[in-house]
N, C-alpha and C positions, 0 to 999 in steps of 0.2 A: 820351274816353280810353278805351282798350282795356286791361282787367286780366286777368291770369291768377292764379287761386288755386291753389296747388300745396300740398296737404295731404293725408296718408293718412286723416284722420277726416272723414266725409261730414258730420258735425253740425258740425264746425268750419267747414268749406266752405260749409254752409248759413247759417250764423251771419256770415260775413264777406261773402257774397252779399248778406245783408239789410243788412247794414252799407253795403255799395256801392250799394245799389238808390237810396237817396236822391240820390246823385250822378248817376244815368241812366247810369252807364258801361256799356260792353260787357263783361260778364263772362263768363270763360271759366274752367273748372275741370279740374283733373286730380289724380290720387290719388299720383302718384309722379314722381321726378326725371327717368325716362327719358321719360315723357310730356311733361313740362315742356319738355325739349330739343327735342322734336318739334314740338310747339306752338308754340314761340319762333321756329322756322324757318318755319313754315306761317301763322302768323296775326300774326306780329309784334307783341306787345302792347306797351303804353307803359310798364306797370308790373307787376311780378311781386311777389306776395305768397307767400314762401315758409316752410314749416315746416322745421325742421331735422333731427329724428328721423323717419325715413321707411325703410322697408325698401329694400333693395338699394342705391340710390344717395340718400346723405343731402342734406339741403338744403346744406351748405357746399360740397360738391363739386359739385353741380348748379350753385349759384350760379357757382362760379369756371368752370366750363364755359361757363355761359349768358354771362357777362360777357367771357370771352374771344372769343366769337363775335358778340356785341352790346353793345359797351362803353359805348353809350349809353342801354343798358335800365336803368330804375330797379329795384333789386330791394330789397325791405323784407323783413326775416326777421319771422316771427309765431309765437312759440314759447311753451312753457310753462316753458323752463328760464332762470332768472334767473342766469346764469353768466358771470362776466367773460372766463374762457377761450373760452367759445364766441362771445361778443361780439367779441372782437379776432379770432378765426378768421374769422367772418363779415365784419367789416370788410376783413381781408386778402384774402377771395374776392372783394370789391367790392361787398357790400351797403352801401347807404347809411342804412339803420336797423334797428333791432332793437326789436322791440314784444313785448310779455308779453300771451299770450292772456288773462291774468286783468285786464288793463287796457285793454280794446278801445276804451273812450272815448278815450283817448290816441291810438290809431291812427286812430280815426274823426276826431277833430280834425285830425290830420295832415293825412290824405287830402282833407278839406276844402280845406286850405290848397294842397294839390298840385292840386287840380283847376282845369284848364285851363292850367296851367304846363307848359312844356316839358321842363324840367330840376329835378331836386330841388337846392334850394339851401342847406337847412340841414343841416349834417353832425354837429350835436351830438345828434342823437336816440338815440345809443347810450348816453349818459350822462343822459339826461332823466328816467330813471326814479329815478334817485339824487340828485337835485337836491332 
């Protein structure tokens, strides 16, 4: 599985890269939405881990554009903002999950379930943190 991490914080990208290392995924990284759009065209990742708050092009709009061009791409939002409005906007943009950076164990468990699958199957990850 080829994964693209998009986050403007290099430390967060390194943490996510380490989290993915155990799954032996091909991991790509970028720091902004514009580069994510380009890498989705050239590298065709299977999964995109997307931050929301980034300079210039935020993660919600980047997700919307990427899903419009690549409707089968799995996009998971990874953010520090536990905000119902942002959750709703992310889902409307086409993201299949919303994970908080302070609970990366939940993301890691989810990625283990995804590993080897062709398509995201559990659409309830938006509300998982609140159960």
